[in-house]
C-alpha distance (Angstrom), angle and dihedral (degrees) to the residues before:
residue distance angle dihedral
M1 . . .
D2 3.80 . .
G3 3.79 128.6 .
I4 3.79 146.4 75.8
I5 3.80 135.1 -68.0
I6 3.81 119.6 -164.3
V7 3.80 106.6 -145.0
N8 3.81 128.4 -163.5
K9 3.79 96.9 -148.3
Q10 3.78 115.6 -150.0
Q11 3.81 129.4 -150.3
G12 3.79 114.5 -78.5
W13 3.80 95.4 32.7
T14 3.79 116.4 102.9
S15 3.79 117.1 -146.0
H16 3.81 86.9 -114.1
D17 3.83 90.5 52.7
V18 3.81 90.5 54.2
C19 3.80 93.1 51.5
S20 3.79 92.4 44.0
K21 3.81 92.1 52.5
I22 3.79 93.6 47.4
R23 3.79 89.5 46.2
K24 3.81 89.9 56.5
L25 3.81 93.9 44.2
L26 3.79 93.6 52.9
N27 3.81 100.9 25.1
V28 3.79 88.9 -130.3
K29 3.79 137.4 113.9
A30 3.83 112.3 -87.2
G31 3.79 132.1 -175.4
H32 3.79 136.4 164.0
T33 3.80 130.7 -126.8
G34 3.81 98.1 -136.7
T35 3.80 134.4 7.6
L36 3.79 125.6 -113.3
D37 3.81 117.5 -160.3
P38 3.84 114.6 -109.7
M39 3.82 93.6 -106.1
A40 3.82 93.6 44.7
Q41 3.79 123.0 92.2
G42 3.77 136.6 -155.9
V43 3.77 144.9 54.9
L44 3.80 117.2 17.7
I45 3.81 117.6 169.7
V46 3.82 111.8 -145.9
L47 3.81 119.7 -164.7
L48 3.80 117.6 -152.7
G49 3.78 129.2 -151.1
R50 3.78 115.6 -35.0
A51 3.80 90.3 -3.6
A52 3.81 85.9 80.4
R53 3.80 86.5 75.4
L54 3.81 87.7 68.7
N55 3.81 93.5 60.1
E56 3.80 94.3 107.3
Y57 3.82 90.3 58.4
I58 3.81 94.1 51.5
S59 3.76 99.1 65.2
G60 3.80 102.6 151.0
D61 3.80 96.2 -131.6
K62 3.81 93.0 -177.4
K63 3.80 125.3 38.5
E64 3.80 133.9 -179.7
Y65 3.80 124.7 -150.3
I66 3.78 138.6 178.7
A67 3.78 108.9 -150.0
G68 3.78 135.8 -176.2
V69 3.80 116.7 -139.0
R70 3.82 125.1 -157.9
F71 3.81 113.9 -161.6
G72 3.80 127.9 -154.8
I73 3.80 99.5 44.6
S74 3.79 141.1 64.6
S75 3.80 131.0 -160.1
D76 3.78 139.7 -162.8
T77 3.81 90.0 -108.6
D78 3.84 96.0 41.5
D79 3.80 89.6 -122.0
I80 3.80 136.6 88.0
W81 3.83 91.9 -100.4
G82 3.81 94.9 64.1
N83 3.79 129.0 82.7
P84 3.83 103.5 -67.5
I85 3.78 126.4 -135.1
E86 3.80 120.2 -170.3
I87 3.79 110.8 -128.1
A88 3.80 112.7 172.3
E89 3.78 141.1 -37.5
P90 3.82 107.8 -90.3
D91 3.79 111.4 -110.2
F92 3.79 111.3 179.8
D93 3.79 138.7 97.2
I94 3.79 130.9 -130.6
D95 3.81 93.6 -92.3
C96 3.81 91.0 54.6
L97 3.80 90.0 48.4
K98 3.81 92.0 51.4
R99 3.80 91.8 49.0
T100 3.79 90.0 50.2
L101 3.80 91.7 50.3
D102 3.81 88.0 54.0
Q103 3.81 89.4 60.9
F104 3.81 91.1 63.9
R105 3.79 97.9 54.5
G106 3.80 119.5 106.7
D107 3.80 129.3 16.9
I108 3.80 107.7 -9.3
L109 3.80 137.7 169.6
Q110 3.79 113.7 -118.3
A111 3.79 132.8 -176.3
P112 3.83 111.1 -142.7
P113 3.83 117.5 -124.8
A114 3.79 117.2 -87.8
Y115 3.80 86.9 -121.0
S116 3.82 100.0 59.9
A117 3.79 137.9 109.7
I118 3.81 96.0 -112.6
K119 3.80 111.7 125.6
V120 3.80 124.7 -125.5
N121 3.81 116.3 -178.2
G122 3.78 89.5 -11.9
K123 3.82 96.3 -53.2
R124 3.80 130.4 100.3
L125 3.78 115.4 -110.2
Y126 3.80 91.0 -123.2
D127 3.81 89.3 58.0
Y128 3.80 89.3 60.5
A129 3.82 91.6 43.4
L130 3.81 93.8 50.7
K131 3.81 89.6 54.2
G132 3.80 92.4 46.9
Q133 3.79 91.3 -115.1
S134 3.79 120.2 146.8
V135 3.79 119.9 -137.3
N136 3.77 133.8 178.7
I137 3.81 108.0 -101.9
E138 3.78 111.5 -159.7
K139 3.77 117.9 -144.4
R140 3.79 117.8 -116.9
H141 3.78 133.4 -152.4
V142 3.81 114.0 -108.6
E143 3.78 130.9 167.7
I144 3.81 123.3 -125.9
Y145 3.81 103.7 -163.9
S146 3.78 94.7 -177.9
M147 3.80 139.7 -10.0
Q148 3.79 122.5 -167.8
L149 3.79 130.3 -174.0
L150 3.81 106.4 -130.9
N151 3.78 99.7 174.4
F152 3.81 139.7 -1.1
E153 3.77 125.6 -165.8
P154 3.81 102.8 -178.3
P155 2.85 133.0 -102.7
Y156 3.80 104.6 3.3
S157 3.80 113.2 23.8
A158 3.80 140.1 51.8
E159 3.77 138.2 161.9
I160 3.80 121.2 -145.1
K161 3.81 136.7 -175.7
V162 3.80 114.1 -141.7
V163 3.81 128.9 -171.0
C164 3.79 108.9 -168.2
S165 3.78 147.6 153.2
K166 3.78 123.7 -89.6
G167 3.78 112.7 -84.1
T168 3.81 93.5 42.0
Y169 3.80 115.5 133.2
I170 3.80 112.1 -148.7
R171 3.81 89.0 -164.1
S172 3.79 88.9 59.9
L173 3.79 90.8 46.5
C174 3.82 90.8 54.7
R175 3.81 91.2 45.9
D176 3.81 92.5 50.7
L177 3.80 91.6 45.4
G178 3.81 89.9 55.9
E179 3.79 92.6 46.6
T180 3.79 90.9 52.2
L181 3.80 90.4 50.5
G182 3.80 89.9 48.9
C183 3.78 97.5 -123.5
G184 3.79 106.4 81.1
A185 3.80 125.8 -119.1
V186 3.78 142.1 -155.3
M187 3.77 134.5 -160.1
S188 3.81 108.7 -101.2
S189 3.82 99.9 -177.9
L190 3.80 138.9 1.3
I191 3.79 134.4 -162.0
R192 3.80 120.8 178.2
T193 3.78 102.8 -147.1
K194 3.81 101.0 175.3
I195 3.79 143.0 19.4
N196 3.79 106.4 -168.7
S197 3.84 103.2 -55.4
V198 3.83 95.2 -16.4
D199 3.80 107.9 107.9
I200 3.79 128.9 -161.4
K201 3.81 89.9 -125.6
D202 3.82 87.3 69.3
A203 3.83 93.9 49.2
Y204 3.81 128.5 99.4
A205 3.79 127.3 -136.6
M206 3.80 116.4 -128.0
D207 3.83 90.8 -112.0
D208 3.81 88.8 59.8
I209 3.79 92.2 45.4
I210 3.81 91.4 51.3
R211 3.81 90.8 46.9
L212 3.81 92.5 50.1
S213 3.79 89.5 48.6
N214 3.81 91.0 52.9
E215 3.82 87.8 51.2
N216 3.84 91.8 47.9
R217 3.81 89.2 -119.1
L218 3.80 102.6 115.0
N219 3.80 90.2 112.6
E220 3.82 87.0 70.2
I221 3.82 91.6 71.7
I222 3.81 101.1 34.7
L223 3.79 110.0 108.8
P224 3.83 123.5 -151.9
A225 3.79 115.9 -91.6
D226 3.81 93.0 -114.5
F227 3.82 92.4 53.2
L228 3.81 93.6 106.9
L229 3.80 96.6 40.9
D230 3.80 97.7 77.5
Y231 3.81 90.4 109.9
M232 3.82 86.2 72.4
Q233 3.79 123.2 82.2
R234 3.79 112.7 -106.0
I235 3.80 120.5 -122.2
D236 3.81 122.3 -167.5
V237 3.80 119.2 -153.6
K238 3.78 123.5 -151.5
R239 3.79 114.2 -111.1
E240 3.81 92.9 -119.3
S241 3.82 89.5 55.7
L242 3.80 96.1 50.6
R243 3.81 93.2 99.4
I244 3.83 88.8 59.1
L245 3.80 89.7 55.3
L246 3.80 95.0 45.2
A247 3.81 90.0 51.3
G248 3.80 88.8 56.0
N249 3.79 93.3 -116.7
K250 3.80 127.0 145.8
L251 3.80 117.8 -84.5
L252 3.80 116.9 -137.0
A253 3.80 125.9 -157.5
K254 3.80 90.9 -95.2
N255 3.81 89.2 60.4
I256 3.81 93.5 55.9
E257 3.79 127.2 81.2
N258 3.83 101.2 -161.4
T259 3.81 97.3 48.4
G260 3.81 93.4 155.2
I261 3.80 94.7 74.3
C262 3.79 120.6 115.4
V263 3.79 115.7 -120.8
S264 3.78 134.1 155.9
L265 3.77 131.8 -139.5
K266 3.81 113.4 -77.3
D267 3.82 92.0 13.7
K268 3.78 114.8 142.6
V269 3.79 116.7 -124.0
R270 3.79 134.4 -173.2
I271 3.79 114.0 -129.3
Y272 3.81 127.1 -146.5
C273 3.77 139.9 176.6
D274 3.80 121.2 -165.0
N275 3.84 87.9 -8.8
H276 3.82 91.5 -58.0
F277 3.81 117.3 125.9
Y278 3.80 109.5 -125.2
A279 3.80 110.7 158.7
V280 3.78 153.8 -9.3
G281 3.78 114.7 -122.3
S282 3.79 142.7 -178.1
V283 3.81 124.2 -126.0
L284 3.81 115.8 -117.5
S285 3.79 129.6 -175.6
D286 3.80 91.6 -99.7
G287 3.79 103.8 28.7
I288 3.80 145.9 -38.6
K289 3.79 124.1 -59.3
P290 3.84 115.4 -152.6
E291 3.82 111.6 -129.3
K292 3.81 103.1 178.1
V293 3.79 116.0 23.3
F294 3.80 127.0 -171.7
P295 3.81 115.0 -161.1
A296 3.80 93.5 -147.0
E297 3.78 137.3 22.0
L298 3.80 116.1 -68.7
V299 3.77 107.9 -129.8
């Protein structure tokens, strides 16, 4: 079985736990496109079977989160579940908070949390942190497309909606917000509500997935493997040229039905024959080179 399941991960489940459970339910390989921390909730895209080979094309360039912020403390993990340290009594009003949020919009430099999976010198940052070792954490460029204050319960709590680029750590954003306000802050909750066009309202909790499996109805929520590739231009191959595609060989203009499409060099395209998805390819100066080929239709 090949395809995609959109999961609404709940607190307490790790991303690995979700994939492991789905793997056992369906007896098929399962992997996710981007980790959510165990205490975070929300959208987790799970790729089934051969669809896992498409992971690199489903990057999640833009993500949306709703996060709780707790002011007045910091922690070693930059969230409420770490070891807390009292910093200072919060002393700001809602207008000050909104002005401070404005400072974090756009292209910003952000230091990842000490407890994160980013590698430094071949080791994960959390490996250093667990051993009490300090390491230089370089700041990285991330993009904050928008940040909205949803709720403020002065002086300690706020809720914000953040739309950001991949690689953004909301824990770091909360930490830096507190530092700017002079009182410290940690992330107190996190829900990932969107990955690109995938919305949480279209996601299924694990309880529902398990129930549907028990009812032999899981196929009702499995999406086709090419579901998240619609940002790519579509190329249709003539039936007599299908063997060229399946052999992984370059497709020339004579092999393609819709030759009038507009593509640029190095663009990625999705390739079909008789409305069946067969491959992802890369545009060359003299044709299209298949990169990932699937011998039969992905269902």
